[in-house]
N, C-alpha and C positions, 0 to 999 in steps of 0.2 A: 619213773612211772609214767605211763601214757595217760592222756586226758580221758576221764571217765565221767560222763554226765551224771551218774548216780552219786558220785562223791559230793558231799556238802562243801561249798566254798568256805575257806578260812576267811576270805575277804569278799564282800559283795557290796558294790557301789551302784546305787540306783538313782537315775535322774540328776546326775551331778551337773550343776550349773554354777559357773563363776564368771563374773563380769568385772572388767576394769574400765576406767574412763575411756570411752571410744572403742572398747574391745570386748567382744563376747568370747572369752577364752575357752570355756567349755559350755556346751549346749545340750543338756539332758543326756549326758554320757552314762552308759551302763558298762560295768566292768566286773569280772569275777576272777578270783585267784584260788586255785585248788591246793590243798596240802600235798606236798611231795611232787611238785611239778616246777619246771622252769618255763615261765610265761614271758614272752617278749612283747614289749609295747613299741609299736612302730608307727611312723608317720613323718611327714616333712617337718622341718623346723617351723614352729608356729602352729603345728597341728593340735597342740594341747597336751603333749606327753609330760612336760615338766610341770605344768599346772595340775594335772591329775595326780602326779606323785606328791606335789606339795599339799594337795587336798588330803591325801591319804596319810601324810606325815604331820599334819597339824600346822603347817606353815601358813596355809591359806584357809580362811573360813568359807563355808559354802553359802551361796545365795539361795540355793535350793537343792534338795536331794538328801539321800541318807547313806551312811556308811555302816555296814554290819561286819563285826569281827568275831569269829568263832560263835556265830549265832546271836550275838548281842549287839544291838544298835548303839553306836558310839557317836559322840560329838567332840572332836578334838579342838581344844582352844590353844594348844601349844604342842611343840614337838615332844615334850615330856609325857603328854597324854598318850601320844601314839606309841612311844617307847614302852610305857606302862602296859599297853595293850599287846605288846609283843612284836612291834613293827620297828625295824632298824634299817637305816640307809647308809650305803657306802657310795660317796660321790666320786666323780672323776677327779676332782681336786680333793685329796684325802684330808678329812677334817679331824686331824689329830694334832698333838702338841709335839712338834719335831724336837724341841729342846729337852723333853723328858725321855726317860728310858722306855724301851719296848714294854716292859712289864707294867710300868706306871700307866702307860696308855691303855693297855688291855684292861687293867683293873680300876681305872680312874672312877672314883665314887663308890667302888665296891671292894676296897682294900680289906684284908683280913686284920682283925684287931685282937689284942690280948691285953687285958687289964686297962682297957680304955685307950691304948695307944696302938698305932699301926704296927703290926707284926710284919716287917718287910720280908723276912725269910719265907714266911707262909704265903705272903702276897705274891712274891716272885715264883714260888713253887706252883701256886694256883694258876698264874699266868702261863707258865711253861706247860702245864697240863692242857690248857685250852689251845695253845699254839701247836702242841704235839698232835692234838686232835685234828688239826688241819695239815698235818704232815710237815710242820715247821720245827726244825731243830736248830734254834738260834739262841744266842745269849740274851735273856730277858732283861739283863742289867745294862746292856749297851744302849747308847743313845739312839733313838729312833731315826734321826737324821742320817746316821751312818749306813742305813739300809736303803736298798733300791725302792723305787716307786712300787714295784710288784710286791715286795715284801711288806711295805707299808700298807698296801691294800689288804693283804692277808691279815695283818695285825688289826686293821679296822674290822674285818670279819670276825676275828677272834673276840674282839670287844663286843660285837653284836651277840655272840654266843654266851658271853658272860651275862648279858642282859636277858638271856633266855628268849631270844628272838624266835618267833614262829613264822614271821614274814621277813625276808631279807630283800631289800631293794638295791640293785646294783645299777648305777647310772653312769653309762659310758666307762665301764671299769677297765677296758682293754685299750683305750686310745693311746696310752703312752707305753705299752708293753710290746716286747718282741715276741716272736712266735713261741719260743720256749716258755716264756713267762705266761703267755696266754694258755698254753697247755696245762701248766701248773695250776692256774686259777680255775680252769674248767674242771680239772680233777677234783678240786675242793668243792666246786659247785655241785658236781654230780654226787659226791659223798654226802653233802648236806641235804640234797634233794632226797636221797635214799633213806635218810633218817626222818623224813616227813616235813622238813622245812619247805615252805613255799617261797619261790624265788621269782621276783619281778626283774627282768633283764631289759636294759635299754642300750641299744648300740646302733651306730650307722653302718656297721660292717655286716653285710648281708650273709656272707659265707659263715661268719661266726654265729649269727642268729640261727641259721639252719643247723649248725653243728651242735648247738647246745639246747635248743628249744623243744618243748613238748607242744606248746600252743602259741599262737600269735594273735594279738589284737591290733587292729589298724585304726588310727584316728586320722581325720582330715578336716581342717578348718574348724576344730573344736567339736567335731561330731564323731560318733562311732560309725565306722564304715563296715567292719566285719570282725568276727572272731573265728579262727581256723585252727585245725590240727596241723601242725607244721609239716609233717610228712606228706600230707595230702594237698598242700598249698604251694603250687609252683612259684618260683621266684619272679617270673615275668608277671604273674597275676598279683603278687605282692606289690611290685613296683607300680603297676597300673592302678591299684587301689590307693597307694600312697599319694600319687601325683594326679590322679583323676584323668589320666589320658594314657594312650598306648605308647609303646616304646619306639614307634616310627620316628618320633621327634629327633632322637639322636642320629638316626640315619639321615634325616632331612638336613640336620646341621652339617654332617659330614659331606653330603652332596653339595651343599651351598659353598662350603669352604674349598671344594675340589675344583679350582679354577686357575687359569693361567695368570701370572703376574707379569706385567710389563716392567722389565728391569733395564730397559735400554736408555732411560733418561737419568736424571740426577736423583740420587736417593734422598728421601726425607731426612734420614739420619745416616751419617757415616762416621764411625768411630775407628780410629787407627791407633793401635798400641796403647789403649786405655788400661792402666793398671796402677797398683799401689803395693809397695813392698810389704810382704807378710799377709796381704789380703787377696790379691789377684795378679797373676802373671799377665803381662801386656796382651790384650785381646783386640781383635778386629771384628767389626760388625757393620753390615749395611741393612737398612730397612727401607723398602720402597712404598710409594703411595698405594694404599689399599691392601697392603700385605700384612699378614699375621706371622710373626716369627716367634716360634716357641723356643724356650730355653729348657733343656732336658739334662738331667744328671742326678746323681745320688745326693742325699743330704750332705751339705758341706762341700759340694762340688764347685761352688762359686757363682751360682745363678743369682742369688739375691745380692751378692757383693757387686756383680757387674751392673745390675739395675741401679744400685745405690750410687755407684760411681757415675753412671750416665745422668742421674738425676741431681747430682751435687749434694746428696745427703752425706756422702763421704767424698773427700776431695782426692781426685786422682793425682798421682805424682808423675805419670808419663802419659804421652799420647795427645791426640787432637780429636776434637768433635766438630763436625760440620753439619749444619742444618740447612737444607735446600742449597747445598753447594757452598755455603759461606761459613768460614771458620768462626766459632763462637767459644766464649769462656763460660763454663758452667761450674761455678765454685760453691753455689748454694742452691737449694730448691727454688728459691725465688727467681734465680737466673733461669732455671729450667722452665718454670711457669711462664716467664716473660718470653721464652723462645717457643712456646706452644707445646711443651712436654709436661705430661701429667703422670703421677704415680699413685696407684692404690697399693698401699703397703701390705705385706703378709700379716702384720700384727694389727688387726683392725681395732683391737681394744686399746692398745697403747699409742698407736700412731694414726688411728682412723677416726672412729666415732668419738663424739663428745657427749657422754652419756646423759648429762644433765640438760642438754639442749633438745629441742623438738626435732622431729624428722625434717621439717621445713628448714629450720635453722642450720642443721647439719648439711642439708643439700646445697645451700647457697654459699657455704664457706669458701669454696673454691673460687667462685666468681668474685666474692668480696676480696679475697687475698690477691687476685690478679689485678683488680682495680686499685687496691690500696684502701686503707680504712678511712681516709679523708673523703671518699666518694661513696657514700652509702647507697645501697640498692633500694629503689622505690618499692612500695608495697605492691603496686600494679605489676612491675616486672617480676618481683619475687613470686607472687601468686601464679603468674603465667608459667614461670620456669618449673615451679613445684608441681603444678597441675600436669604439665607436659610429661615430666619424667615419672611421676607417680603412676600415670596411666601406661606410659611406654614400657616400664619395667615391671609392672604388676606388683607394686609394693603393697603388702598386706600387714596390718589393716590399712584401708585407704583413707586414713585420717592423718594429715600432715602435722597436726598440732599435738600429738602424743609424744612423750619423751622417747627418744630413739632407743633408750635402754629397755623399753617395754617390748621391743620387736625381737623376733627370732634372729639367729645369726645370719640366716640366708637373706632375710629382708634388710638387715643392717648392711650386708654386703651390696645389695641392690642400691641402697641410699648412697653408699660411697661411690659406686659406679656412676650414679646420677650426678654426684657432686662434681666429678671431673669431666663428664660429658658436657655438662652445662657450661664449662669454660671453653668449649669448642677447640680442643687441642688438635695439633697436627699428629702427635704421637702419644698414644695412651699406653702406659706400662702397667700391667696387672700382675702382681706378685701373689701367687696362691689365692686367686679370687674365689675359688670354690672350696677351700679347705674347711672341713668341719660343718659343711651344710649338706642338706639332703639332696636326693637325686632330682627332685622337681625344680628346686632353686638353681641347681647346677645347670640343668637344661635351659632354664630361662636366661641365665647369664651367658652361656655359650651361644645361644640363639641370637642374643642381642649383639654380641661381639661379631659374629658372622655377618649379621645384617649391616652393622656399621662399617665394617671393613669393606664390604661389597660396595658401599657408597663412597669409599675413598679414605676412611680413617686408617692410619697405620697403627699397628698394635704389636707390642712385645708381651707375650703370654707365658708366664712362668708357672709351672705346676709339677708337683711330684707324681701326679697321676699321668703316666705316659700315654695311656689310651686317649685321655683328654687332649694332650698336646697334639697327637697325631690327628685327632678329629678336627681341631679348630685351626691349626697352623698350616700354611703352605710350605714353610721351611723351618727346620729345627736346627738350632745351634746347640751342640753337645759340649758339656763341660765335665771335667774330671779333675779332682785334686787341685781345684782353684786355678784351672787354666782351660781355655777353649781348645778343644782337640779336633774340632771339625764341624761341618754342617752337612745336612742331608735334606733332600726334597721329601716331603711327607708322603707323596703318592708313590715313592719308589721303595718304601720300606713298611713292613708290618711291625707289630709290637715286639715279636721275638727278635726281629732284625735290629730294632732300635736298642733293645736291651743288650744284645751282643755287641753293638757298636759302642755303647757306653762302657761296657766291660773290657773290650778287647782292642778297640781301634787305637792305632798310634796317632800321635799328634800330626795334623796336616794343616796347611794354610786354609783359612776360612774365607779368603777374599776370592771373588769371582773375577 
């Protein structure tokens, strides 16, 4: 069904305001959701999307504002209150019991009973009826963990239907799915929409948003920016609303990176034959002062493996590393840091942020590690460093004393970038620095990398987004099947050419 302003909303949120210490997460936001529509909620990380969803599902209490469901004003004190009102949520990380059967997960808390005991035959039959309604013909007695993430998400939706959901919230449901699984999920979403279920859809994938949405609401910095009919709202207008600026930023970054690199002198880093059995075939690499070298390849191609060997996070079994022409041993990350090499890992949760510490404390960890714990940083120096990088990278909210766990993914990534920049490295290695963050934060990080490399910082930039690699790097090292197969100058190839090179190029020497 297309959006119709005469249809009464199933959900109406008015003047929603929620504040945390040092953060105004939502500022008088209005939102409405119609029955029988797919409505996408869009915005940068930190725009307020997750907070709005948690307000609607009873996770957060309102500081002010009202929520009306099916014409009745509601105040949710817990998620159970929202579920009782017909609101169910399926999160990116499926919130089910993987050790239980499919049927047990579908019917949990709503099992069929006979003579006071659970009637398992009837319970599984009821579960299979709900699964079949979503086009799923699977064994309801099989353990949930044996099924793919895509199937588990559909099981979670089936559970929502058991709860008689009138509103279904899907938070980044496609992030771990392949194209075929996305199409299967979208088929289910359309079927539910056609039965009158209202679906709130959250995704970073713009193509998918336009493929499935009837309407789009945009938030920025905790405020409502606009509500639009999807088919009448161009993508460039959406991105401009999300980030608050026009798209020339990306072109400017590309122009800035399109410069000649002097490779006549000694490279900042020269790796010869670096490898490890079963991890990466011996690879060669040179990185010069002020150069950004991108690593490109498919998942599992060896990009991260090479970065970890260069950093000493994994110990290489072959090869030699030279820094500024001198042979060095890098067997641990501490050795790398001592030689002016910094790495921002692809897994910022497990290997990056320390969630219980503040933004400021996270930001100075790199300096402290380089100096050693016996030489604490003075408050004056700490405050100066934090002030400089909070401003330079546009970290939001601009309060260094809040726990970093309160920040969006994009702003956490900026804090990690600041952590390593503060150590004044010669070589900065960024492994998937923009994964899972919105377009605005991506542009901020790319712009900063381009600016710093122009001033002389050497960078290794790893990204699964090939357009990003071509935009930011002067040279690209291509990997496939855990071996380096060649390198290519960024200005000499377009996206299609790079894809073809990754897929079809034979292995060649990567040394100049």
